[in-house]
A tleap script that builds the chain and sets N, CA, C and O, in Angstrom:
source leaprc.protein.ff14SB
mol = sequence {
  NMET GLN PRO TYR GLN SER HIE SER ILE TYR
  TYR ALA ARG PRO THR ASN SER LEU ALA ILE
  VAL SER LEU ILE MET GLY ILE LEU ALA TRP
  ALA LEU LEU PRO VAL LEU GLY ALA GLY VAL
  ALA VAL TRP ALA GLY HIE SER ALA LEU GLY
  ALA ILE ARG ARG SER GLY GLU SER GLY GLN
  GLY LEU ALA VAL ALA GLY LEU ILE LEU GLY
  TRP LEU GLN LEU GLY PRO ILE LEU LEU LEU
  LEU MET PHE VAL THR ALA ALA ILE PHE LYS
  SER ILE VAL PHE GLY LEU THR HIE PRO CHIE
}
set mol.1.N position { 203.455 118.643 24.303 }
set mol.1.CA position { 202.179 118.275 24.037 }
set mol.1.C position { 201.585 118.226 25.509 }
set mol.1.O position { 202.141 117.678 26.461 }
set mol.2.N position { 200.470 118.831 25.538 }
set mol.2.CA position { 199.775 118.924 26.851 }
set mol.2.C position { 198.696 117.659 26.975 }
set mol.2.O position { 198.121 117.162 26.006 }
set mol.3.N position { 198.542 117.253 28.316 }
set mol.3.CA position { 197.640 116.083 28.362 }
set mol.3.C position { 196.254 116.535 28.220 }
set mol.3.O position { 195.944 117.716 28.381 }
set mol.4.N position { 195.362 115.555 27.903 }
set mol.4.CA position { 194.083 116.072 27.814 }
set mol.4.C position { 193.486 116.429 29.073 }
set mol.4.O position { 193.597 115.711 30.067 }
set mol.5.N position { 192.711 117.769 29.056 }
set mol.5.CA position { 192.223 118.234 30.299 }
set mol.5.C position { 190.770 118.491 30.102 }
set mol.5.O position { 190.280 119.035 29.113 }
set mol.6.N position { 190.094 118.016 31.207 }
set mol.6.CA position { 188.518 117.933 31.046 }
set mol.6.C position { 187.980 119.175 31.559 }
set mol.6.O position { 188.388 119.637 32.625 }
set mol.7.N position { 187.067 119.758 30.847 }
set mol.7.CA position { 186.534 121.006 31.311 }
set mol.7.C position { 185.108 120.628 31.483 }
set mol.7.O position { 184.340 120.141 30.654 }
set mol.8.N position { 184.872 121.005 32.941 }
set mol.8.CA position { 183.511 120.903 33.378 }
set mol.8.C position { 182.847 122.020 33.250 }
set mol.8.O position { 183.341 123.117 33.512 }
set mol.9.N position { 181.665 121.843 32.835 }
set mol.9.CA position { 180.607 122.926 32.708 }
set mol.9.C position { 179.509 122.927 33.740 }
set mol.9.O position { 178.777 121.940 33.813 }
set mol.10.N position { 179.360 123.808 34.429 }
set mol.10.CA position { 178.340 123.779 35.488 }
set mol.10.C position { 177.248 124.656 35.214 }
set mol.10.O position { 177.461 125.860 35.071 }
set mol.11.N position { 175.892 124.088 35.111 }
set mol.11.CA position { 174.971 124.945 34.804 }
set mol.11.C position { 174.038 125.214 36.041 }
set mol.11.O position { 173.586 124.307 36.740 }
set mol.12.N position { 173.790 126.583 36.246 }
set mol.12.CA position { 172.941 126.874 37.292 }
set mol.12.C position { 171.506 126.381 37.140 }
set mol.12.O position { 171.000 126.434 36.020 }
set mol.13.N position { 170.775 125.882 38.220 }
set mol.13.CA position { 169.507 125.397 38.043 }
set mol.13.C position { 168.693 126.673 37.833 }
set mol.13.O position { 169.019 127.768 38.291 }
set mol.14.N position { 167.544 126.419 37.056 }
set mol.14.CA position { 166.620 127.646 36.807 }
set mol.14.C position { 165.984 127.960 38.161 }
set mol.14.O position { 165.733 127.040 38.939 }
set mol.15.N position { 165.705 129.286 38.479 }
set mol.15.CA position { 164.873 129.537 39.439 }
set mol.15.C position { 163.360 129.459 39.204 }
set mol.15.O position { 162.882 129.964 38.189 }
set mol.16.N position { 162.717 128.941 39.968 }
set mol.16.CA position { 161.196 128.657 39.943 }
set mol.16.C position { 160.473 130.154 39.947 }
set mol.16.O position { 160.578 130.984 40.850 }
set mol.17.N position { 159.820 130.275 38.892 }
set mol.17.CA position { 159.150 131.618 38.722 }
set mol.17.C position { 158.025 131.798 39.767 }
set mol.17.O position { 157.766 132.967 40.054 }
set mol.18.N position { 157.388 130.922 40.319 }
set mol.18.CA position { 156.209 131.123 41.304 }
set mol.18.C position { 157.102 131.640 42.645 }
set mol.18.O position { 156.553 132.419 43.424 }
set mol.19.N position { 158.513 131.185 42.907 }
set mol.19.CA position { 159.130 131.685 43.967 }
set mol.19.C position { 159.440 133.104 43.792 }
set mol.19.O position { 159.363 133.825 44.787 }
set mol.20.N position { 159.792 133.624 42.618 }
set mol.20.CA position { 159.987 135.032 42.331 }
set mol.20.C position { 158.714 135.904 42.584 }
set mol.20.O position { 158.725 137.001 43.143 }
set mol.21.N position { 157.472 135.177 42.027 }
set mol.21.CA position { 156.324 136.129 42.249 }
set mol.21.C position { 155.958 135.945 43.728 }
set mol.21.O position { 155.317 136.869 44.229 }
set mol.22.N position { 156.261 134.915 44.489 }
set mol.22.CA position { 155.937 135.032 45.859 }
set mol.22.C position { 156.747 135.982 46.750 }
set mol.22.O position { 156.253 136.453 47.775 }
set mol.23.N position { 158.005 136.262 46.349 }
set mol.23.CA position { 158.709 137.237 46.870 }
set mol.23.C position { 158.411 138.572 46.547 }
set mol.23.O position { 158.429 139.433 47.427 }
set mol.24.N position { 158.133 138.841 45.357 }
set mol.24.CA position { 157.710 140.233 44.920 }
set mol.24.C position { 156.346 140.447 45.471 }
set mol.24.O position { 156.210 141.510 46.076 }
set mol.25.N position { 155.291 139.658 45.395 }
set mol.25.CA position { 154.141 139.944 46.027 }
set mol.25.C position { 154.160 140.154 47.649 }
set mol.25.O position { 153.449 140.923 48.296 }
set mol.26.N position { 155.049 139.364 48.074 }
set mol.26.CA position { 155.227 139.543 49.708 }
set mol.26.C position { 155.514 140.910 49.911 }
set mol.26.O position { 154.812 141.589 50.660 }
set mol.27.N position { 156.671 141.461 49.192 }
set mol.27.CA position { 157.005 142.757 49.307 }
set mol.27.C position { 155.927 143.729 48.972 }
set mol.27.O position { 155.837 144.695 49.730 }
set mol.28.N position { 155.156 143.657 48.050 }
set mol.28.CA position { 154.074 144.460 47.616 }
set mol.28.C position { 152.895 144.498 48.759 }
set mol.28.O position { 152.159 145.457 48.990 }
set mol.29.N position { 152.894 143.396 49.328 }
set mol.29.CA position { 151.986 143.240 50.483 }
set mol.29.C position { 152.218 144.308 51.370 }
set mol.29.O position { 151.237 144.927 51.782 }
set mol.30.N position { 153.446 144.659 51.767 }
set mol.30.CA position { 153.884 145.624 52.818 }
set mol.30.C position { 153.846 146.924 52.144 }
set mol.30.O position { 153.645 147.889 52.881 }
set mol.31.N position { 154.010 147.158 50.808 }
set mol.31.CA position { 154.058 148.503 50.192 }
set mol.31.C position { 152.800 148.992 49.715 }
set mol.31.O position { 152.332 150.099 49.983 }
set mol.32.N position { 152.260 148.089 48.975 }
set mol.32.CA position { 151.063 148.732 48.038 }
set mol.32.C position { 149.735 147.907 48.201 }
set mol.32.O position { 148.641 148.439 48.392 }
set mol.33.N position { 149.942 146.557 48.105 }
set mol.33.CA position { 148.659 145.754 48.137 }
set mol.33.C position { 148.560 144.664 49.344 }
set mol.33.O position { 148.895 143.482 49.270 }
set mol.34.N position { 148.017 145.347 50.479 }
set mol.34.CA position { 148.088 144.388 51.790 }
set mol.34.C position { 147.408 143.045 51.529 }
set mol.34.O position { 148.050 141.995 51.521 }
set mol.35.N position { 146.134 143.104 51.322 }
set mol.35.CA position { 145.378 141.769 51.321 }
set mol.35.C position { 145.800 140.942 50.147 }
set mol.35.O position { 146.241 139.799 50.260 }
set mol.36.N position { 145.626 141.652 48.878 }
set mol.36.CA position { 145.694 140.786 47.631 }
set mol.36.C position { 147.286 140.354 47.507 }
set mol.36.O position { 147.580 139.227 47.109 }
set mol.37.N position { 148.143 141.180 47.819 }
set mol.37.CA position { 149.610 140.906 47.635 }
set mol.37.C position { 149.884 139.695 48.720 }
set mol.37.O position { 150.514 138.708 48.339 }
set mol.38.N position { 149.485 139.768 49.847 }
set mol.38.CA position { 149.785 138.676 50.871 }
set mol.38.C position { 149.165 137.430 50.379 }
set mol.38.O position { 149.801 136.377 50.333 }
set mol.39.N position { 147.861 137.540 49.989 }
set mol.39.CA position { 147.235 136.367 49.464 }
set mol.39.C position { 147.916 135.558 48.340 }
set mol.39.O position { 147.969 134.329 48.331 }
set mol.40.N position { 148.442 136.384 47.373 }
set mol.40.CA position { 149.220 135.912 46.227 }
set mol.40.C position { 150.607 135.232 46.629 }
set mol.40.O position { 151.101 134.224 46.124 }
set mol.41.N position { 151.139 136.060 47.708 }
set mol.41.CA position { 152.483 135.623 48.163 }
set mol.41.C position { 152.437 134.174 48.741 }
set mol.41.O position { 153.260 133.286 48.519 }
set mol.42.N position { 151.312 134.101 49.530 }
set mol.42.CA position { 151.258 132.865 50.243 }
set mol.42.C position { 150.742 131.689 49.441 }
set mol.42.O position { 150.977 130.515 49.728 }
set mol.43.N position { 149.980 132.123 48.358 }
set mol.43.CA position { 149.557 130.987 47.524 }
set mol.43.C position { 150.929 130.647 46.541 }
set mol.43.O position { 151.291 129.478 46.404 }
set mol.44.N position { 151.484 131.507 46.032 }
set mol.44.CA position { 152.689 131.286 45.011 }
set mol.44.C position { 153.741 130.594 45.984 }
set mol.44.O position { 154.284 129.564 45.584 }
set mol.45.N position { 154.025 131.046 47.105 }
set mol.45.CA position { 155.098 130.446 47.870 }
set mol.45.C position { 154.847 128.894 48.113 }
set mol.45.O position { 155.793 128.115 47.994 }
set mol.46.N position { 153.597 128.448 48.448 }
set mol.46.CA position { 153.341 127.137 48.719 }
set mol.46.C position { 153.385 126.397 47.503 }
set mol.46.O position { 153.885 125.272 47.530 }
set mol.47.N position { 152.871 126.929 46.288 }
set mol.47.CA position { 152.919 126.435 44.999 }
set mol.47.C position { 154.389 126.108 44.527 }
set mol.47.O position { 154.772 125.082 43.966 }
set mol.48.N position { 155.125 127.226 44.887 }
set mol.48.CA position { 156.590 127.104 44.404 }
set mol.48.C position { 157.392 126.058 45.199 }
set mol.48.O position { 158.223 125.366 44.612 }
set mol.49.N position { 157.162 125.923 46.536 }
set mol.49.CA position { 157.821 124.994 47.385 }
set mol.49.C position { 157.419 123.558 46.739 }
set mol.49.O position { 158.343 122.797 46.450 }
set mol.50.N position { 156.199 123.195 46.523 }
set mol.50.CA position { 155.796 122.024 46.022 }
set mol.50.C position { 156.700 121.748 44.347 }
set mol.50.O position { 157.321 120.765 43.943 }
set mol.51.N position { 156.480 122.780 43.848 }
set mol.51.CA position { 157.162 122.563 42.356 }
set mol.51.C position { 158.709 122.319 42.559 }
set mol.51.O position { 159.226 121.397 41.927 }
set mol.52.N position { 159.434 123.053 43.361 }
set mol.52.CA position { 160.721 122.943 43.607 }
set mol.52.C position { 161.047 121.564 44.168 }
set mol.52.O position { 162.062 121.000 43.760 }
set mol.53.N position { 160.307 121.010 45.025 }
set mol.53.CA position { 160.602 119.547 45.470 }
set mol.53.C position { 160.512 118.685 44.417 }
set mol.53.O position { 161.275 117.721 44.361 }
set mol.54.N position { 159.610 118.909 43.488 }
set mol.54.CA position { 159.457 118.040 42.553 }
set mol.54.C position { 160.334 118.172 41.116 }
set mol.54.O position { 160.571 117.200 40.400 }
set mol.55.N position { 160.699 119.321 40.873 }
set mol.55.CA position { 161.627 119.467 39.689 }
set mol.55.C position { 163.023 119.718 40.066 }
set mol.55.O position { 163.846 119.573 39.161 }
set mol.56.N position { 163.441 120.058 41.195 }
set mol.56.CA position { 164.686 120.363 41.578 }
set mol.56.C position { 165.267 121.688 41.210 }
set mol.56.O position { 166.470 121.944 41.189 }
set mol.57.N position { 164.197 122.582 40.894 }
set mol.57.CA position { 164.686 124.117 40.514 }
set mol.57.C position { 165.186 124.530 41.836 }
set mol.57.O position { 164.996 123.876 42.862 }
set mol.58.N position { 165.899 125.751 41.765 }
set mol.58.CA position { 166.283 126.701 42.848 }
set mol.58.C position { 165.074 127.628 43.044 }
set mol.58.O position { 164.097 127.702 42.298 }
set mol.59.N position { 165.324 128.400 44.296 }
set mol.59.CA position { 164.401 129.463 44.557 }
set mol.59.C position { 163.830 129.072 45.819 }
set mol.59.O position { 162.950 129.845 46.197 }
set mol.60.N position { 164.081 128.049 46.623 }
set mol.60.CA position { 163.415 127.720 47.858 }
set mol.60.C position { 163.509 128.907 48.756 }
set mol.60.O position { 162.513 129.198 49.420 }
set mol.61.N position { 164.537 129.589 48.848 }
set mol.61.CA position { 164.744 130.766 49.898 }
set mol.61.C position { 163.769 131.796 49.589 }
set mol.61.O position { 163.136 132.376 50.472 }
set mol.62.N position { 163.622 132.060 48.207 }
set mol.62.CA position { 162.704 133.150 47.663 }
set mol.62.C position { 161.268 132.877 48.080 }
set mol.62.O position { 160.552 133.764 48.546 }
set mol.63.N position { 160.851 131.563 47.890 }
set mol.63.CA position { 159.663 131.055 48.268 }
set mol.63.C position { 159.354 131.221 49.748 }
set mol.63.O position { 158.291 131.670 50.176 }
set mol.64.N position { 160.300 130.850 50.432 }
set mol.64.CA position { 160.045 130.939 51.964 }
set mol.64.C position { 160.010 132.391 52.390 }
set mol.64.O position { 159.278 132.749 53.313 }
set mol.65.N position { 160.690 133.122 51.817 }
set mol.65.CA position { 160.606 134.654 52.292 }
set mol.65.C position { 159.375 135.163 51.822 }
set mol.65.O position { 158.844 136.024 52.523 }
set mol.66.N position { 158.800 134.804 50.761 }
set mol.66.CA position { 157.470 135.394 50.232 }
set mol.66.C position { 156.499 134.717 51.219 }
set mol.66.O position { 155.598 135.418 51.681 }
set mol.67.N position { 156.580 133.571 51.547 }
set mol.67.CA position { 155.624 132.938 52.425 }
set mol.67.C position { 155.601 133.623 53.801 }
set mol.67.O position { 154.509 133.776 54.347 }
set mol.68.N position { 156.749 134.056 54.413 }
set mol.68.CA position { 156.939 134.682 55.590 }
set mol.68.C position { 156.271 136.139 55.527 }
set mol.68.O position { 155.480 136.595 56.353 }
set mol.69.N position { 156.711 136.716 54.481 }
set mol.69.CA position { 156.098 138.148 54.292 }
set mol.69.C position { 154.620 138.133 54.216 }
set mol.69.O position { 153.924 138.951 54.816 }
set mol.70.N position { 154.133 137.142 53.431 }
set mol.70.CA position { 152.759 136.877 53.143 }
set mol.70.C position { 151.958 136.547 54.571 }
set mol.70.O position { 150.934 137.175 54.837 }
set mol.71.N position { 152.432 135.625 55.389 }
set mol.71.CA position { 151.618 135.218 56.354 }
set mol.71.C position { 151.913 136.217 57.504 }
set mol.71.O position { 151.149 136.145 58.466 }
set mol.72.N position { 152.862 137.099 57.547 }
set mol.72.CA position { 153.074 138.127 58.502 }
set mol.72.C position { 151.950 139.188 58.296 }
set mol.72.O position { 151.462 139.831 59.225 }
set mol.73.N position { 151.595 139.305 57.017 }
set mol.73.CA position { 150.572 140.311 56.610 }
set mol.73.C position { 149.028 139.793 56.899 }
set mol.73.O position { 148.106 140.417 57.424 }
set mol.74.N position { 149.053 138.602 56.442 }
set mol.74.CA position { 147.473 137.905 56.446 }
set mol.74.C position { 147.250 137.445 57.890 }
set mol.74.O position { 146.081 137.421 58.276 }
set mol.75.N position { 148.347 137.030 58.850 }
set mol.75.CA position { 147.974 136.450 59.958 }
set mol.75.C position { 147.138 137.378 60.923 }
set mol.75.O position { 146.113 136.940 61.447 }
set mol.76.N position { 147.543 138.553 61.134 }
set mol.76.CA position { 146.644 139.588 61.858 }
set mol.76.C position { 145.285 139.820 61.306 }
set mol.76.O position { 144.374 139.946 62.125 }
set mol.77.N position { 145.017 139.896 60.051 }
set mol.77.CA position { 143.906 140.221 59.345 }
set mol.77.C position { 142.924 138.887 59.632 }
set mol.77.O position { 141.737 139.022 59.928 }
set mol.78.N position { 143.497 137.745 59.521 }
set mol.78.CA position { 142.562 136.670 59.844 }
set mol.78.C position { 142.276 136.608 61.188 }
set mol.78.O position { 141.147 136.272 61.547 }
set mol.79.N position { 143.217 136.911 62.057 }
set mol.79.CA position { 142.904 136.887 63.541 }
set mol.79.C position { 141.805 137.804 63.808 }
set mol.79.O position { 140.865 137.457 64.523 }
set mol.80.N position { 141.881 139.065 63.220 }
set mol.80.CA position { 140.853 139.962 63.357 }
set mol.80.C position { 139.347 139.631 62.994 }
set mol.80.O position { 138.345 139.907 63.654 }
set mol.81.N position { 139.432 139.009 61.853 }
set mol.81.CA position { 138.175 138.573 61.246 }
set mol.81.C position { 137.558 137.524 62.015 }
set mol.81.O position { 136.334 137.440 62.111 }
set mol.82.N position { 138.550 136.526 62.701 }
set mol.82.CA position { 137.957 135.433 63.503 }
set mol.82.C position { 137.310 136.099 64.733 }
set mol.82.O position { 136.203 135.685 65.078 }
set mol.83.N position { 137.938 137.160 65.473 }
set mol.83.CA position { 137.405 137.774 66.603 }
set mol.83.C position { 136.054 138.501 66.240 }
set mol.83.O position { 135.063 138.393 66.962 }
set mol.84.N position { 136.067 139.198 65.159 }
set mol.84.CA position { 134.819 140.005 64.782 }
set mol.84.C position { 133.670 139.014 64.641 }
set mol.84.O position { 132.605 139.158 65.242 }
set mol.85.N position { 133.991 137.792 63.647 }
set mol.85.CA position { 132.891 136.872 63.509 }
set mol.85.C position { 132.469 136.223 64.864 }
set mol.85.O position { 131.285 135.950 65.058 }
set mol.86.N position { 133.467 135.961 65.841 }
set mol.86.CA position { 133.028 135.379 67.089 }
set mol.86.C position { 132.037 136.372 67.890 }
set mol.86.O position { 130.985 136.027 68.428 }
set mol.87.N position { 132.543 137.573 67.864 }
set mol.87.CA position { 131.755 138.736 68.465 }
set mol.87.C position { 130.325 138.799 68.077 }
set mol.87.O position { 129.354 138.788 68.834 }
set mol.88.N position { 130.342 138.869 66.756 }
set mol.88.CA position { 128.938 139.049 66.081 }
set mol.88.C position { 128.121 137.743 66.259 }
set mol.88.O position { 126.894 137.840 66.292 }
set mol.89.N position { 128.651 136.652 66.365 }
set mol.89.CA position { 127.994 135.267 66.623 }
set mol.89.C position { 127.597 135.347 68.023 }
set mol.89.O position { 126.471 135.001 68.384 }
set mol.90.N position { 128.484 135.791 68.825 }
set mol.90.CA position { 128.122 135.763 70.296 }
set mol.90.C position { 126.866 136.747 70.621 }
set mol.90.O position { 126.012 136.511 71.476 }
set mol.91.N position { 126.908 137.818 69.838 }
set mol.91.CA position { 125.921 138.920 70.114 }
set mol.91.C position { 124.539 138.458 69.571 }
set mol.91.O position { 123.468 138.829 70.053 }
set mol.92.N position { 124.672 137.613 68.523 }
set mol.92.CA position { 123.332 137.186 67.856 }
set mol.92.C position { 122.711 135.972 68.613 }
set mol.92.O position { 121.489 135.819 68.619 }
set mol.93.N position { 123.627 135.034 69.307 }
set mol.93.CA position { 123.097 134.019 70.136 }
set mol.93.C position { 122.638 134.577 71.416 }
set mol.93.O position { 121.519 134.231 71.794 }
set mol.94.N position { 123.312 135.374 72.132 }
set mol.94.CA position { 122.938 135.805 73.408 }
set mol.94.C position { 121.872 136.856 73.323 }
set mol.94.O position { 121.013 136.966 74.198 }
set mol.95.N position { 121.936 137.711 72.152 }
set mol.95.CA position { 120.840 138.651 72.058 }
set mol.95.C position { 119.531 138.038 71.781 }
set mol.95.O position { 118.518 138.701 72.005 }
set mol.96.N position { 119.440 136.758 71.287 }
set mol.96.CA position { 118.176 136.216 71.120 }
set mol.96.C position { 117.778 135.403 72.338 }
set mol.96.O position { 116.590 135.218 72.603 }
set mol.97.N position { 118.743 134.928 73.063 }
set mol.97.CA position { 118.264 134.211 74.309 }
set mol.97.C position { 118.060 135.057 75.547 }
set mol.97.O position { 117.527 134.550 76.535 }
set mol.98.N position { 118.414 136.191 75.548 }
set mol.98.CA position { 118.443 137.327 76.813 }
set mol.98.C position { 117.985 138.534 76.354 }
set mol.98.O position { 118.710 139.506 76.141 }
set mol.99.N position { 116.679 138.492 76.180 }
set mol.99.CA position { 116.044 139.821 75.656 }
set mol.99.C position { 116.155 140.811 76.845 }
set mol.99.O position { 116.229 140.468 78.025 }
set mol.100.N position { 116.158 142.086 76.381 }
set mol.100.CA position { 116.348 143.193 77.374 }
set mol.100.C position { 115.192 143.817 77.743 }
set mol.100.O position { 115.221 144.742 78.555 }
savepdb mol mol.pdb
quit
């Protein structure tokens, strides 16, 4: 007769769905949807990290990868918009105070 053997069953933690969305949109931001994909990747990545912290789900790496891909795409666009806005503001202000 064999002694009683305990069988442990390990369940994988579910992967956060927003983390998956973040990674997919981060990839699409570089392939098909530059601004929209990057914005969704960043939003979904930040939301996923918060949800993962609260729920204990897996997917933190996916969310971080989506965030990196999204910010790498959005960062230069936002910098360009800031410079263009500053240039327009400068031309308006100095154009009005220094007539030619």
